[in-house]
Every structure is written in structure tokens, then in C-alpha cells.
PDBQT receptor file of N, H, CA, C and O in Angstrom, charges set to zero:
ATOM      1  N   UNK A   1     175.247 125.198  58.156  1.00  0.00    +0.000 N 
ATOM      2  CA  UNK A   1     175.359 125.327  59.496  1.00  0.00    +0.000 C 
ATOM      3  C   UNK A   1     176.959 124.850  59.597  1.00  0.00    +0.000 C 
ATOM      4  O   UNK A   1     177.606 125.452  60.454  1.00  0.00    +0.000 OA
ATOM      5  N   UNK A   2     177.700 123.798  58.789  1.00  0.00    +0.000 N 
ATOM      6  H   UNK A   2     177.174 123.309  58.092  1.00  0.00    +0.000 HD
ATOM      7  CA  UNK A   2     179.188 123.283  59.561  1.00  0.00    +0.000 C 
ATOM      8  C   UNK A   2     180.031 125.263  59.832  1.00  0.00    +0.000 C 
ATOM      9  O   UNK A   2     180.213 125.930  60.850  1.00  0.00    +0.000 OA
ATOM     10  N   UNK A   3     180.276 125.497  58.556  1.00  0.00    +0.000 N 
ATOM     11  H   UNK A   3     180.128 124.955  57.729  1.00  0.00    +0.000 HD
ATOM     12  CA  UNK A   3     180.724 126.885  58.766  1.00  0.00    +0.000 C 
ATOM     13  C   UNK A   3     180.514 128.317  59.862  1.00  0.00    +0.000 C 
ATOM     14  O   UNK A   3     181.131 129.355  60.103  1.00  0.00    +0.000 OA
ATOM     15  N   UNK A   4     179.314 127.672  60.297  1.00  0.00    +0.000 N 
ATOM     16  H   UNK A   4     178.813 126.829  60.101  1.00  0.00    +0.000 HD
ATOM     17  CA  UNK A   4     178.852 129.053  61.190  1.00  0.00    +0.000 C 
ATOM     18  C   UNK A   4     178.324 127.737  62.286  1.00  0.00    +0.000 C 
ATOM     19  O   UNK A   4     177.209 127.894  62.783  1.00  0.00    +0.000 OA
ATOM     20  N   UNK A   5     178.852 126.874  62.540  1.00  0.00    +0.000 N 
ATOM     21  H   UNK A   5     179.758 126.747  62.136  1.00  0.00    +0.000 HD
ATOM     22  CA  UNK A   5     178.758 126.105  63.674  1.00  0.00    +0.000 C 
ATOM     23  C   UNK A   5     177.199 125.673  64.840  1.00  0.00    +0.000 C 
ATOM     24  O   UNK A   5     177.053 125.539  66.054  1.00  0.00    +0.000 OA
ATOM     25  N   UNK A   6     176.185 125.572  63.480  1.00  0.00    +0.000 N 
ATOM     26  H   UNK A   6     176.304 125.681  62.493  1.00  0.00    +0.000 HD
ATOM     27  CA  UNK A   6     174.946 125.591  64.313  1.00  0.00    +0.000 C 
ATOM     28  C   UNK A   6     174.792 124.734  64.096  1.00  0.00    +0.000 C 
ATOM     29  O   UNK A   6     174.966 124.225  62.988  1.00  0.00    +0.000 OA
ATOM     30  N   UNK A   7     174.256 124.031  65.431  1.00  0.00    +0.000 N 
ATOM     31  H   UNK A   7     174.115 124.445  66.330  1.00  0.00    +0.000 HD
ATOM     32  CA  UNK A   7     173.851 122.693  65.227  1.00  0.00    +0.000 C 
ATOM     33  C   UNK A   7     172.271 121.689  65.314  1.00  0.00    +0.000 C 
ATOM     34  O   UNK A   7     171.524 122.227  66.133  1.00  0.00    +0.000 OA
ATOM     35  N   UNK A   8     171.857 120.871  64.911  1.00  0.00    +0.000 N 
ATOM     36  H   UNK A   8     172.464 120.435  64.246  1.00  0.00    +0.000 HD
ATOM     37  CA  UNK A   8     170.760 121.134  64.932  1.00  0.00    +0.000 C 
ATOM     38  C   UNK A   8     169.789 121.547  65.412  1.00  0.00    +0.000 C 
ATOM     39  O   UNK A   8     168.830 122.086  64.858  1.00  0.00    +0.000 OA
ATOM     40  N   UNK A   9     170.046 121.221  66.980  1.00  0.00    +0.000 N 
ATOM     41  H   UNK A   9     170.824 120.784  67.430  1.00  0.00    +0.000 HD
ATOM     42  CA  UNK A   9     169.469 122.296  68.148  1.00  0.00    +0.000 C 
ATOM     43  C   UNK A   9     168.799 123.556  68.209  1.00  0.00    +0.000 C 
ATOM     44  O   UNK A   9     167.694 123.899  68.631  1.00  0.00    +0.000 OA
ATOM     45  N   UNK A  10     170.122 124.384  67.473  1.00  0.00    +0.000 N 
ATOM     46  H   UNK A  10     171.019 124.105  67.130  1.00  0.00    +0.000 HD
ATOM     47  CA  UNK A  10     170.039 125.373  67.221  1.00  0.00    +0.000 C 
ATOM     48  C   UNK A  10     169.301 125.665  65.942  1.00  0.00    +0.000 C 
ATOM     49  O   UNK A  10     168.525 126.614  66.051  1.00  0.00    +0.000 OA
ATOM     50  N   UNK A  11     169.345 125.054  64.681  1.00  0.00    +0.000 N 
ATOM     51  H   UNK A  11     169.976 124.282  64.593  1.00  0.00    +0.000 HD
ATOM     52  CA  UNK A  11     168.932 124.959  64.029  1.00  0.00    +0.000 C 
ATOM     53  C   UNK A  11     166.636 125.179  65.031  1.00  0.00    +0.000 C 
ATOM     54  O   UNK A  11     165.816 126.095  64.978  1.00  0.00    +0.000 OA
ATOM     55  N   UNK A  12     166.619 123.898  65.668  1.00  0.00    +0.000 N 
ATOM     56  H   UNK A  12     167.286 123.154  65.711  1.00  0.00    +0.000 HD
ATOM     57  CA  UNK A  12     165.149 123.993  65.822  1.00  0.00    +0.000 C 
ATOM     58  C   UNK A  12     164.961 125.073  66.463  1.00  0.00    +0.000 C 
ATOM     59  O   UNK A  12     163.853 125.533  66.741  1.00  0.00    +0.000 OA
ATOM     60  N   UNK A  13     166.042 125.564  66.748  1.00  0.00    +0.000 N 
ATOM     61  H   UNK A  13     166.942 125.190  66.523  1.00  0.00    +0.000 HD
ATOM     62  CA  UNK A  13     165.460 127.069  67.875  1.00  0.00    +0.000 C 
ATOM     63  C   UNK A  13     165.230 127.840  67.309  1.00  0.00    +0.000 C 
ATOM     64  O   UNK A  13     164.111 128.343  67.410  1.00  0.00    +0.000 OA
ATOM     65  N   UNK A  14     166.142 128.320  66.447  1.00  0.00    +0.000 N 
ATOM     66  H   UNK A  14     167.051 127.911  66.365  1.00  0.00    +0.000 HD
ATOM     67  CA  UNK A  14     165.907 129.310  64.960  1.00  0.00    +0.000 C 
ATOM     68  C   UNK A  14     164.117 129.116  64.822  1.00  0.00    +0.000 C 
ATOM     69  O   UNK A  14     163.232 129.759  65.387  1.00  0.00    +0.000 OA
ATOM     70  N   UNK A  15     164.042 128.254  64.083  1.00  0.00    +0.000 N 
ATOM     71  H   UNK A  15     164.761 127.732  63.624  1.00  0.00    +0.000 HD
ATOM     72  CA  UNK A  15     163.064 127.729  63.589  1.00  0.00    +0.000 C 
ATOM     73  C   UNK A  15     161.610 127.955  64.364  1.00  0.00    +0.000 C 
ATOM     74  O   UNK A  15     160.488 128.293  63.984  1.00  0.00    +0.000 OA
ATOM     75  N   UNK A  16     162.141 127.632  65.516  1.00  0.00    +0.000 N 
ATOM     76  H   UNK A  16     163.052 127.357  65.824  1.00  0.00    +0.000 HD
ATOM     77  CA  UNK A  16     160.535 127.420  66.588  1.00  0.00    +0.000 C 
ATOM     78  C   UNK A  16     160.591 126.397  66.095  1.00  0.00    +0.000 C 
ATOM     79  O   UNK A  16     160.097 126.515  64.974  1.00  0.00    +0.000 OA
ATOM     80  N   UNK A  17     161.022 125.072  66.322  1.00  0.00    +0.000 N 
ATOM     81  H   UNK A  17     161.423 124.976  67.233  1.00  0.00    +0.000 HD
ATOM     82  CA  UNK A  17     160.426 123.477  65.245  1.00  0.00    +0.000 C 
ATOM     83  C   UNK A  17     160.727 122.741  65.932  1.00  0.00    +0.000 C 
ATOM     84  O   UNK A  17     161.636 123.288  66.557  1.00  0.00    +0.000 OA
ATOM     85  N   UNK A  18     160.531 121.257  66.511  1.00  0.00    +0.000 N 
ATOM     86  H   UNK A  18     159.793 120.813  66.003  1.00  0.00    +0.000 HD
ATOM     87  CA  UNK A  18     160.599 120.267  66.765  1.00  0.00    +0.000 C 
ATOM     88  C   UNK A  18     161.628 119.480  66.517  1.00  0.00    +0.000 C 
ATOM     89  O   UNK A  18     161.402 118.847  65.486  1.00  0.00    +0.000 OA
ATOM     90  N   UNK A  19     162.984 119.139  67.129  1.00  0.00    +0.000 N 
ATOM     91  H   UNK A  19     163.167 119.653  67.966  1.00  0.00    +0.000 HD
ATOM     92  CA  UNK A  19     164.238 118.588  66.275  1.00  0.00    +0.000 C 
ATOM     93  C   UNK A  19     163.563 117.146  65.319  1.00  0.00    +0.000 C 
ATOM     94  O   UNK A  19     163.560 117.588  64.170  1.00  0.00    +0.000 OA
ATOM     95  N   UNK A  20     163.421 116.772  65.303  1.00  0.00    +0.000 N 
ATOM     96  H   UNK A  20     163.423 116.413  66.236  1.00  0.00    +0.000 HD
ATOM     97  CA  UNK A  20     162.308 115.411  64.512  1.00  0.00    +0.000 C 
ATOM     98  C   UNK A  20     162.073 116.031  63.325  1.00  0.00    +0.000 C 
ATOM     99  O   UNK A  20     162.368 115.276  62.399  1.00  0.00    +0.000 OA
ATOM    100  N   UNK A  21     161.514 117.485  62.822  1.00  0.00    +0.000 N 
ATOM    101  H   UNK A  21     161.274 118.098  63.574  1.00  0.00    +0.000 HD
ATOM    102  CA  UNK A  21     161.858 118.299  61.646  1.00  0.00    +0.000 C 
ATOM    103  C   UNK A  21     162.436 118.645  61.257  1.00  0.00    +0.000 C 
ATOM    104  O   UNK A  21     162.401 118.799  60.036  1.00  0.00    +0.000 OA
ATOM    105  N   UNK A  22     163.404 119.027  62.004  1.00  0.00    +0.000 N 
ATOM    106  H   UNK A  22     163.432 118.902  62.996  1.00  0.00    +0.000 HD
ATOM    107  CA  UNK A  22     164.778 119.647  61.442  1.00  0.00    +0.000 C 
ATOM    108  C   UNK A  22     165.153 118.610  60.924  1.00  0.00    +0.000 C 
ATOM    109  O   UNK A  22     165.314 118.706  59.707  1.00  0.00    +0.000 OA
ATOM    110  N   UNK A  23     165.486 117.059  61.623  1.00  0.00    +0.000 N 
ATOM    111  H   UNK A  23     165.355 116.980  62.611  1.00  0.00    +0.000 HD
ATOM    112  CA  UNK A  23     165.773 115.878  60.875  1.00  0.00    +0.000 C 
ATOM    113  C   UNK A  23     165.284 115.636  59.749  1.00  0.00    +0.000 C 
ATOM    114  O   UNK A  23     166.165 115.695  58.891  1.00  0.00    +0.000 OA
ATOM    115  N   UNK A  24     164.092 115.341  59.260  1.00  0.00    +0.000 N 
ATOM    116  H   UNK A  24     163.376 115.293  59.957  1.00  0.00    +0.000 HD
ATOM    117  CA  UNK A  24     163.290 116.143  58.044  1.00  0.00    +0.000 C 
ATOM    118  C   UNK A  24     163.867 116.353  57.116  1.00  0.00    +0.000 C 
ATOM    119  O   UNK A  24     164.030 115.635  56.130  1.00  0.00    +0.000 OA
ATOM    120  N   UNK A  25     164.318 117.574  57.379  1.00  0.00    +0.000 N 
ATOM    121  H   UNK A  25     164.185 118.157  58.181  1.00  0.00    +0.000 HD
ATOM    122  CA  UNK A  25     164.271 118.814  57.025  1.00  0.00    +0.000 C 
ATOM    123  C   UNK A  25     165.897 118.372  56.091  1.00  0.00    +0.000 C 
ATOM    124  O   UNK A  25     166.219 118.336  54.903  1.00  0.00    +0.000 OA
ATOM    125  N   UNK A  26     166.683 118.058  57.576  1.00  0.00    +0.000 N 
ATOM    126  H   UNK A  26     166.422 118.087  58.541  1.00  0.00    +0.000 HD
ATOM    127  CA  UNK A  26     168.197 118.206  56.658  1.00  0.00    +0.000 C 
ATOM    128  C   UNK A  26     168.020 116.721  55.428  1.00  0.00    +0.000 C 
ATOM    129  O   UNK A  26     168.663 116.810  54.382  1.00  0.00    +0.000 OA
ATOM    130  N   UNK A  27     167.163 115.481  55.657  1.00  0.00    +0.000 N 
ATOM    131  H   UNK A  27     166.640 115.409  56.507  1.00  0.00    +0.000 HD
ATOM    132  CA  UNK A  27     167.117 114.558  55.162  1.00  0.00    +0.000 C 
ATOM    133  C   UNK A  27     166.844 114.420  53.582  1.00  0.00    +0.000 C 
ATOM    134  O   UNK A  27     165.691 114.514  53.163  1.00  0.00    +0.000 OA
ATOM    135  N   UNK A  28     167.678 114.248  52.915  1.00  0.00    +0.000 N 
ATOM    136  H   UNK A  28     168.615 114.172  53.255  1.00  0.00    +0.000 HD
ATOM    137  CA  UNK A  28     167.658 114.751  51.197  1.00  0.00    +0.000 C 
ATOM    138  C   UNK A  28     166.408 113.485  50.316  1.00  0.00    +0.000 C 
ATOM    139  O   UNK A  28     166.108 113.526  49.123  1.00  0.00    +0.000 OA
ATOM    140  N   UNK A  29     165.996 112.675  51.139  1.00  0.00    +0.000 N 
ATOM    141  H   UNK A  29     166.240 112.641  52.109  1.00  0.00    +0.000 HD
ATOM    142  CA  UNK A  29     164.901 112.048  50.561  1.00  0.00    +0.000 C 
ATOM    143  C   UNK A  29     163.694 112.290  50.993  1.00  0.00    +0.000 C 
ATOM    144  O   UNK A  29     162.634 111.851  50.549  1.00  0.00    +0.000 OA
ATOM    145  N   UNK A  30     163.958 113.317  52.265  1.00  0.00    +0.000 N 
ATOM    146  H   UNK A  30     164.820 113.674  52.627  1.00  0.00    +0.000 HD
ATOM    147  CA  UNK A  30     162.178 113.556  52.636  1.00  0.00    +0.000 C 
ATOM    148  C   UNK A  30     161.431 114.582  51.346  1.00  0.00    +0.000 C 
ATOM    149  O   UNK A  30     162.249 115.436  51.009  1.00  0.00    +0.000 OA
ATOM    150  N   UNK A  31     160.574 114.658  50.840  1.00  0.00    +0.000 N 
ATOM    151  H   UNK A  31     159.909 113.964  51.114  1.00  0.00    +0.000 HD
ATOM    152  CA  UNK A  31     160.594 115.920  50.754  1.00  0.00    +0.000 C 
ATOM    153  C   UNK A  31     160.120 117.120  51.280  1.00  0.00    +0.000 C 
ATOM    154  O   UNK A  31     158.946 117.130  50.908  1.00  0.00    +0.000 OA
ATOM    155  N   UNK A  32     160.293 118.008  51.838  1.00  0.00    +0.000 N 
ATOM    156  H   UNK A  32     161.246 117.999  52.140  1.00  0.00    +0.000 HD
ATOM    157  CA  UNK A  32     160.203 118.945  52.155  1.00  0.00    +0.000 C 
ATOM    158  C   UNK A  32     159.922 120.500  51.367  1.00  0.00    +0.000 C 
ATOM    159  O   UNK A  32     160.538 121.139  50.514  1.00  0.00    +0.000 OA
ATOM    160  N   UNK A  33     159.393 120.591  51.691  1.00  0.00    +0.000 N 
ATOM    161  H   UNK A  33     158.893 120.072  52.383  1.00  0.00    +0.000 HD
ATOM    162  CA  UNK A  33     157.883 121.750  51.264  1.00  0.00    +0.000 C 
ATOM    163  C   UNK A  33     159.800 122.671  50.998  1.00  0.00    +0.000 C 
ATOM    164  O   UNK A  33     160.889 122.413  51.512  1.00  0.00    +0.000 OA
ATOM    165  N   UNK A  34     159.240 124.050  49.674  1.00  0.00    +0.000 N 
ATOM    166  H   UNK A  34     158.356 124.260  49.256  1.00  0.00    +0.000 HD
ATOM    167  CA  UNK A  34     160.787 124.452  48.895  1.00  0.00    +0.000 C 
ATOM    168  C   UNK A  34     160.725 126.314  50.339  1.00  0.00    +0.000 C 
ATOM    169  O   UNK A  34     161.692 127.059  50.500  1.00  0.00    +0.000 OA
ATOM    170  N   UNK A  35     159.240 126.496  51.103  1.00  0.00    +0.000 N 
ATOM    171  H   UNK A  35     158.455 125.891  50.972  1.00  0.00    +0.000 HD
ATOM    172  CA  UNK A  35     159.329 127.021  51.660  1.00  0.00    +0.000 C 
ATOM    173  C   UNK A  35     159.800 127.063  52.772  1.00  0.00    +0.000 C 
ATOM    174  O   UNK A  35     160.395 128.046  53.213  1.00  0.00    +0.000 OA
ATOM    175  N   UNK A  36     159.542 125.658  53.597  1.00  0.00    +0.000 N 
ATOM    176  H   UNK A  36     159.059 124.859  53.238  1.00  0.00    +0.000 HD
ATOM    177  CA  UNK A  36     160.355 125.317  55.103  1.00  0.00    +0.000 C 
ATOM    178  C   UNK A  36     162.453 125.628  54.597  1.00  0.00    +0.000 C 
ATOM    179  O   UNK A  36     163.460 126.082  55.141  1.00  0.00    +0.000 OA
ATOM    180  N   UNK A  37     162.102 125.095  53.438  1.00  0.00    +0.000 N 
ATOM    181  H   UNK A  37     161.284 124.726  52.996  1.00  0.00    +0.000 HD
ATOM    182  CA  UNK A  37     164.052 125.271  53.136  1.00  0.00    +0.000 C 
ATOM    183  C   UNK A  37     164.337 126.339  52.913  1.00  0.00    +0.000 C 
ATOM    184  O   UNK A  37     165.556 126.299  52.741  1.00  0.00    +0.000 OA
ATOM    185  N   UNK A  38     163.971 127.429  52.781  1.00  0.00    +0.000 N 
ATOM    186  H   UNK A  38     162.982 127.462  52.921  1.00  0.00    +0.000 HD
ATOM    187  CA  UNK A  38     163.974 128.453  52.132  1.00  0.00    +0.000 C 
ATOM    188  C   UNK A  38     163.926 129.352  53.734  1.00  0.00    +0.000 C 
ATOM    189  O   UNK A  38     164.816 130.160  53.999  1.00  0.00    +0.000 OA
ATOM    190  N   UNK A  39     163.186 129.173  54.357  1.00  0.00    +0.000 N 
ATOM    191  H   UNK A  39     162.463 128.516  54.141  1.00  0.00    +0.000 HD
ATOM    192  CA  UNK A  39     162.919 129.241  56.099  1.00  0.00    +0.000 C 
ATOM    193  C   UNK A  39     164.377 128.880  56.925  1.00  0.00    +0.000 C 
ATOM    194  O   UNK A  39     164.978 129.583  57.737  1.00  0.00    +0.000 OA
ATOM    195  N   UNK A  40     164.577 128.075  56.619  1.00  0.00    +0.000 N 
ATOM    196  H   UNK A  40     164.088 127.504  55.959  1.00  0.00    +0.000 HD
ATOM    197  CA  UNK A  40     166.246 127.247  57.106  1.00  0.00    +0.000 C 
ATOM    198  C   UNK A  40     167.028 128.050  56.940  1.00  0.00    +0.000 C 
ATOM    199  O   UNK A  40     167.596 128.723  57.801  1.00  0.00    +0.000 OA
ATOM    200  N   UNK A  41     167.242 128.101  55.036  1.00  0.00    +0.000 N 
ATOM    201  H   UNK A  41     166.781 127.555  54.337  1.00  0.00    +0.000 HD
ATOM    202  CA  UNK A  41     168.300 129.362  54.662  1.00  0.00    +0.000 C 
ATOM    203  C   UNK A  41     168.651 130.380  55.598  1.00  0.00    +0.000 C 
ATOM    204  O   UNK A  41     169.756 130.533  56.119  1.00  0.00    +0.000 OA
ATOM    205  N   UNK A  42     167.288 131.285  55.826  1.00  0.00    +0.000 N 
ATOM    206  H   UNK A  42     166.391 131.161  55.403  1.00  0.00    +0.000 HD
ATOM    207  CA  UNK A  42     167.509 132.715  55.636  1.00  0.00    +0.000 C 
ATOM    208  C   UNK A  42     167.471 133.008  57.657  1.00  0.00    +0.000 C 
ATOM    209  O   UNK A  42     167.068 134.045  58.183  1.00  0.00    +0.000 OA
ATOM    210  N   UNK A  43     167.846 132.142  58.184  1.00  0.00    +0.000 N 
ATOM    211  H   UNK A  43     168.173 131.299  57.757  1.00  0.00    +0.000 HD
ATOM    212  CA  UNK A  43     167.525 131.941  59.290  1.00  0.00    +0.000 C 
ATOM    213  C   UNK A  43     169.244 131.295  59.678  1.00  0.00    +0.000 C 
ATOM    214  O   UNK A  43     169.664 130.935  60.778  1.00  0.00    +0.000 OA
ATOM    215  N   UNK A  44     169.993 131.322  58.313  1.00  0.00    +0.000 N 
ATOM    216  H   UNK A  44     169.652 131.615  57.420  1.00  0.00    +0.000 HD
ATOM    217  CA  UNK A  44     171.593 131.462  58.926  1.00  0.00    +0.000 C 
ATOM    218  C   UNK A  44     171.675 132.184  58.622  1.00  0.00    +0.000 C 
ATOM    219  O   UNK A  44     172.693 132.637  59.145  1.00  0.00    +0.000 OA
ATOM    220  N   UNK A  45     170.921 133.501  57.399  1.00  0.00    +0.000 N 
ATOM    221  H   UNK A  45     170.094 133.132  56.974  1.00  0.00    +0.000 HD
ATOM    222  CA  UNK A  45     171.629 134.636  56.914  1.00  0.00    +0.000 C 
ATOM    223  C   UNK A  45     171.838 134.353  55.373  1.00  0.00    +0.000 C 
ATOM    224  O   UNK A  45     172.290 135.299  54.728  1.00  0.00    +0.000 OA
ATOM    225  N   UNK A  46     171.505 132.895  54.532  1.00  0.00    +0.000 N 
ATOM    226  H   UNK A  46     171.138 132.127  55.055  1.00  0.00    +0.000 HD
ATOM    227  CA  UNK A  46     171.047 132.325  53.439  1.00  0.00    +0.000 C 
ATOM    228  C   UNK A  46     170.405 133.063  52.685  1.00  0.00    +0.000 C 
ATOM    229  O   UNK A  46     169.509 133.552  53.373  1.00  0.00    +0.000 OA
ATOM    230  N   UNK A  47     170.312 133.605  51.177  1.00  0.00    +0.000 N 
ATOM    231  H   UNK A  47     171.040 133.208  50.618  1.00  0.00    +0.000 HD
ATOM    232  CA  UNK A  47     169.097 133.028  50.474  1.00  0.00    +0.000 C 
ATOM    233  C   UNK A  47     169.356 131.842  49.040  1.00  0.00    +0.000 C 
ATOM    234  O   UNK A  47     170.217 131.511  48.224  1.00  0.00    +0.000 OA
ATOM    235  N   UNK A  48     167.732 131.493  49.514  1.00  0.00    +0.000 N 
ATOM    236  H   UNK A  48     167.033 131.762  50.176  1.00  0.00    +0.000 HD
ATOM    237  CA  UNK A  48     168.023 130.637  48.308  1.00  0.00    +0.000 C 
ATOM    238  C   UNK A  48     167.097 130.741  46.612  1.00  0.00    +0.000 C 
ATOM    239  O   UNK A  48     165.909 130.906  46.335  1.00  0.00    +0.000 OA
ATOM    240  N   UNK A  49     168.423 130.537  45.717  1.00  0.00    +0.000 N 
ATOM    241  H   UNK A  49     169.388 130.404  45.941  1.00  0.00    +0.000 HD
ATOM    242  CA  UNK A  49     168.208 131.050  44.875  1.00  0.00    +0.000 C 
ATOM    243  C   UNK A  49     167.560 130.200  44.057  1.00  0.00    +0.000 C 
ATOM    244  O   UNK A  49     168.041 129.240  44.659  1.00  0.00    +0.000 OA
ATOM    245  N   UNK A  50     166.707 129.535  42.982  1.00  0.00    +0.000 N 
ATOM    246  H   UNK A  50     166.316 130.315  42.494  1.00  0.00    +0.000 HD
ATOM    247  CA  UNK A  50     166.521 128.761  42.107  1.00  0.00    +0.000 C 
ATOM    248  C   UNK A  50     166.417 129.407  40.797  1.00  0.00    +0.000 C 
ATOM    249  O   UNK A  50     165.618 130.303  40.525  1.00  0.00    +0.000 OA
ATOM    250  N   UNK A  51     167.406 128.817  39.891  1.00  0.00    +0.000 N 
ATOM    251  H   UNK A  51     168.055 128.089  40.113  1.00  0.00    +0.000 HD
ATOM    252  CA  UNK A  51     167.160 128.801  39.028  1.00  0.00    +0.000 C 
ATOM    253  C   UNK A  51     166.901 127.786  37.724  1.00  0.00    +0.000 C 
ATOM    254  O   UNK A  51     167.703 126.867  37.554  1.00  0.00    +0.000 OA
ATOM    255  N   UNK A  52     165.565 127.989  36.631  1.00  0.00    +0.000 N 
ATOM    256  H   UNK A  52     164.914 128.736  36.770  1.00  0.00    +0.000 HD
ATOM    257  CA  UNK A  52     165.999 127.179  35.587  1.00  0.00    +0.000 C 
ATOM    258  C   UNK A  52     166.518 127.129  34.074  1.00  0.00    +0.000 C 
ATOM    259  O   UNK A  52     166.064 128.187  33.639  1.00  0.00    +0.000 OA
ATOM    260  N   UNK A  53     167.054 126.653  33.248  1.00  0.00    +0.000 N 
ATOM    261  H   UNK A  53     167.423 125.793  33.602  1.00  0.00    +0.000 HD
ATOM    262  CA  UNK A  53     167.498 127.304  32.191  1.00  0.00    +0.000 C 
ATOM    263  C   UNK A  53     166.835 126.673  30.805  1.00  0.00    +0.000 C 
ATOM    264  O   UNK A  53     167.128 127.149  29.708  1.00  0.00    +0.000 OA
TER     265      UNK A  53
């Protein structure tokens, strides 16, 4: 978000959600669903890749 200059309000618009939902999504202590995190990454043109070794 920082590199692209995307603010929380813009992310909320891209995800079609309200600001409190974006605040929770960006809060590391909140247990956001993986699907919501993935959707946020996709809206920024990024892909979420998780691996367990």
C-alpha cells in the first residue's frame, strides 16, 4: 500500500467495504479470514503465496 500510495480509504473502495473492516484487516492482532487478506492483496495487484516446509 505504501509503495503504491494506496490509502486505507482507497483500499476500502477497491474492496467495496467500510473503513472499520479495512482497519480490522490491517490489524495484526485481529484474526482476519485468509480469503479477505487474499482479496486485499489481489486488489493491490499482488498474489498471496503461503508455504509450509
